[in-house]
Backbone as a ProteinNet text record, in pm:
[ID]
protein_1_A
[PRIMARY]
MPFLRLLLALACIAFGIAFVALNGGAVRLDLLWIEFELPLGLLLLSTLLLGALAGGLAMVLSGLLARLRPTAGDDEAREG
[TERTIARY]
8510.2	8458	8306.1	8246.5	8097.7	8035.8	8103.1	8053.9	8046.5	8146.1	8147.7	8034.4	8004.3	7894.4	7767.3	7742.9	7628	7604.8	7715.3	7706.4	7672.7	7731.5	7700.1	7557.5	7501.7	7370	7268.2	7302.1	7214	7219.7	7330	7346.4	7260.3	7270.1	7194.8	7041.9	6997.5	6865.2	6814.3	6895.1	6857.7	6854.5	6944	6951.6	6815.2	6782.5	6645.7	6531.1	6524.7	6409.8	6401.2	6515.2	6511.8	6485.4	6533.5	6505.1	6358.9	6282.5	6141.8	6066.8	6111.7	6040.7	6046.5	6161	6180.3	6111.4	6095.7	6031	5890.4	5814.5	5678.7	5568.7	5590.1	5485.2	5443.2	5308.6	5250.4	5259.1	5300	5317.8	5224.7	5174.7	5100	5180.9	5193.5	5258.7	5152.4	5158.3	5058	5137.6	5106.9	5159.4	5060.7	5001.6	4898.7	4775.3	4783.4	4674	4658.9	4754.7	4756.3	4807.4	4740.6	4781.8	4817.3	4931.2	4967.9	4982.1	4954.4	4972.5	5071.9	5199.1	5301.6	5378.3	5439.7	5533.4	5657.3	5705.7	5806.4	5936.9	5969.3	6088.1	6083.5	5961.5	5948.9	5953	5904.7	5923	6055.3	6127.5	6278.7	6357.2	6341.9	6423.3	6384	6250.2	6224	6276	6283.7	6342.1	6490.7	6558.2	6694.4	6724.1	6645.3	6664.4	6631.1	6535.8	6507.1	6614	6674.6	6794.1	6910.2	6943.5	7050.3	7039	6915.1	6880.9	6903.4	6844.7	6859.5	7006.4	7082.3	7229.5	7290.3	7266.8	7328.5	7293.2	7162.4	7122.2	7193.5	7201.9	7283.9	7421.5	7487.1	7623.3	7636.8	7534.6	7544.3	7530	7433.2	7395.4	7514.4	7578	7690.4	7806.4	7831.1	7928.5	7900.5	7772.1	7738.5	7752.2	7717.9	7737.9	7873.4	7965.4	8109.8	8167.2	8117.9	8168	8112.5	7995.9	7941.4	7981	8024.3	8061.2	8195.5	8207	8342.8	8427.3	8563.6	8659.1	8739.9	8816.1	8891.8	8992.2	9056.9	9158.5	9085.3	8954.8	8884.2	8872.7	8840.1	8823	8956.3	9061.1	9191.4	9223.6	9203.1	9233.1	9145.7	9025.4	8939.6	8982.1	9033.5	9078.5	9206.3	9286.2	9386.9	9526.9
45880.5	45810.9	45795.4	45761.8	45772.4	45903.1	46011.5	46147.8	46158.9	46107.6	46115.9	46025.6	45916.4	45828.2	45895.4	45955.2	46039.4	46147.3	46211.2	46337.1	46284.9	46162.8	46121.7	46068.9	46005.4	45963.5	46081.7	46185.8	46302.9	46367.2	46372.7	46427.7	46343.9	46213.8	46127.7	46147.3	46164.3	46191.1	46313.6	46422.4	46551.5	46554.2	46476.7	46475.4	46398.2	46293.4	46222.6	46303.8	46378.3	46470.8	46578.3	46637.9	46735.1	46674.3	46565.7	46503.7	46463	46416.1	46390.5	46519.2	46620.2	46757.8	46819.8	46807	46873.2	46793.1	46662	46573.9	46534.5	46620.4	46594.4	46562.7	46558.1	46533.5	46389.9	46373.1	46236.5	46155.2	46034.9	45939.7	45808.7	45755.1	45626	45507.5	45414.3	45293.9	45175.3	45111.8	44998.4	44873.2	44790.3	44653	44536.9	44556.3	44459.9	44444.6	44413	44401.4	44510.5	44586.9	44694.9	44821.8	44937.8	45064	45159.3	45225.9	45336	45461.4	45563.8	45694.8	45761.9	45779.7	45827.1	45944.2	46017	46126.5	46067.8	46125.1	46072.7	46054.5	46146.2	46136.2	46011.5	45984.7	45874.7	45749.4	45733.4	45624.6	45591.3	45690.7	45680.9	45635.8	45698	45663	45513.8	45476.4	45336.9	45237.4	45274.8	45179.5	45171.9	45281.9	45273.1	45186.2	45205.1	45130.9	44971	44940	44799.7	44735.4	44809.7	44757.3	44743.5	44829.5	44804.5	44691.1	44672.2	44559.7	44423.1	44438.4	44310.4	44276.6	44378.9	44357.5	44301.7	44354.9	44304	44170.1	44134.1	43995.8	43894.1	43942.3	43857.9	43835.2	43942.7	43916.9	43822.1	43853.4	43750.7	43609.7	43592.3	43443.2	43392.9	43474.9	43426.9	43389.2	43459.4	43427.8	43299.9	43288.8	43154.1	43037.4	43047	42942.7	42909.4	43006.2	42983.5	42907.1	42942.7	42868.4	42722.8	42702.5	42563	42473.2	42530.5	42452.7	42384.4	42255.9	42187.8	42223.4	42228.5	42249.3	42132.9	42136.6	42014.5	41976.7	42068	42035.4	41967.5	42001.5	41925.8	41776.1	41751.8	41615.6	41524.7	41584.1	41508.4	41495.4	41595.3	41574.1	41475.2	41453.7	41352.2	41210.7	41188.1	41060.3	41018.5	41110.9	41074.6	41079.9
-3206.9	-3320.3	-3306	-3189.7	-3176	-3219.2	-3190	-3224.8	-3375.6	-3442	-3597.2	-3650.2	-3592.5	-3642.4	-3624.2	-3509.5	-3481.1	-3571.1	-3607.6	-3700.5	-3835.5	-3875.5	-4011.5	-4022.7	-3912.1	-3905.5	-3917.4	-3845.8	-3852.1	-3988.2	-4047.9	-4190.2	-4292.8	-4275.5	-4367.7	-4342.6	-4226	-4188.1	-4245.3	-4219.1	-4276.2	-4435.5	-4500.6	-4631.5	-4677.1	-4618.9	-4654	-4635	-4526.5	-4509	-4608.7	-4649.8	-4755	-4888	-4906.6	-5038.4	-5058.1	-4957	-4954.5	-4962	-4898.5	-4898.2	-5044.8	-5103.8	-5235.7	-5352.6	-5329.3	-5433.7	-5377.5	-5349.8	-5284.6	-5388.8	-5514.1	-5615.4	-5603.4	-5608.4	-5592.3	-5718.5	-5700.3	-5817.4	-5779.5	-5881.5	-5852.7	-5879.1	-5793.4	-5799.7	-5814.2	-5927.1	-5952.9	-5949.8	-5847.9	-5829.4	-5873.1	-5977.8	-6032.5	-5946.2	-5821.3	-5729.4	-5618.8	-5607.1	-5508.5	-5579.5	-5549.4	-5604.4	-5484.1	-5496	-5392.8	-5464.6	-5382.9	-5425.9	-5321.7	-5357.2	-5266.1	-5320.4	-5226.5	-5275.9	-5349.4	-5450.4	-5527.1	-5446.8	-5357	-5284.5	-5177	-5129	-5032.4	-5110.8	-5233.5	-5314.9	-5353.3	-5397.8	-5435.2	-5314.5	-5196.4	-5082.1	-5041.8	-5047.2	-4998.8	-5102.8	-5227	-5328	-5303.8	-5276.3	-5246.5	-5123.8	-5030.6	-4902.7	-4920.3	-5003.1	-5037.4	-5116.5	-5212.8	-5286.3	-5204.9	-5111.4	-5023.9	-4932	-4882.8	-4794	-4880.3	-5001.9	-5082.7	-5115.7	-5141.2	-5172.1	-5051.1	-4929.7	-4808.3	-4780.9	-4802.4	-4776.4	-4874.2	-4999.5	-5102.2	-5054.2	-5001.5	-4959.1	-4838.4	-4744.9	-4626.1	-4673.1	-4760.1	-4809.3	-4896	-4973.2	-5052.8	-4953.2	-4853.9	-4760.5	-4674.3	-4654	-4572.3	-4673.6	-4797.8	-4880.1	-4912.8	-4919.7	-4940.1	-4814.8	-4696.3	-4580.8	-4574.9	-4624.2	-4609.3	-4721.1	-4839.2	-4949.5	-4930.5	-4944.7	-4922.2	-5041.7	-5003.6	-5113.3	-5148.1	-5247.6	-5302.1	-5184.4	-5114.6	-5016.9	-4892.2	-4868.9	-4748.7	-4787.6	-4908.5	-4950.3	-4935.2	-4975.9	-4959.3	-4818.4	-4727.9	-4594.6	-4529.2	-4564.9	-4500.7	-4553.2	-4679.4	-4719.8	-4661.2	-4621.4	-4543.3	-4560
[MASK]
++++++++++++++++++++++++++++++++++++++++++++++++++++++++++++++++++++++++++++++++

């Protein structure tokens, strides 16, 4: 199983390198106060990574809120 994970990680890294290499055209990113000029592939991969991190954070926070929120059954058990 660890060999399969390593193989999958290497395949993802190789795909990322090939994607950035094939999409090397420069694009300008204007964020109102900061401007960047980056390769298109790097910008797309970083946007994908940022979206995945934001989605993971949203899942973790929603799970924590669900655990912390009292349910109707908890109120009845406390009353007695």
